C-alpha positions in Angstrom: 36.4 209.6 3.6 40.1 208.2 2.4 38.8 205.7 0.2 37.0 208.4 -1.8 39.9 210.5 -2.0 42.0 207.4 -3.1 39.7 207.1 -6.1 40.0 210.5 -6.6 43.5 210.4 -7.3 43.3 206.6 -8.9 40.7 207.5 -12.1 42.8 210.8 -13.1 46.3 208.7 -13.0 44.5 205.6 -14.9 44.1 208.6 -17.4 47.5 210.1 -17.9 49.2 206.2 -18.1 46.3 205.3 -20.7 47.4 208.7 -22.4 50.8 208.1 -22.3 50.5 204.8 -23.8 48.6 205.8 -27.2 51.1 208.8 -27.4 54.0 206.0 -27.5 52.0 204.0 -30.3 
């Protein structure tokens, strides 16, 4: 259960980092 919860947070976190990187370029 803890692992699934981490994935749930990690996926949107990656998306935010990706969007931030795109907006910087």
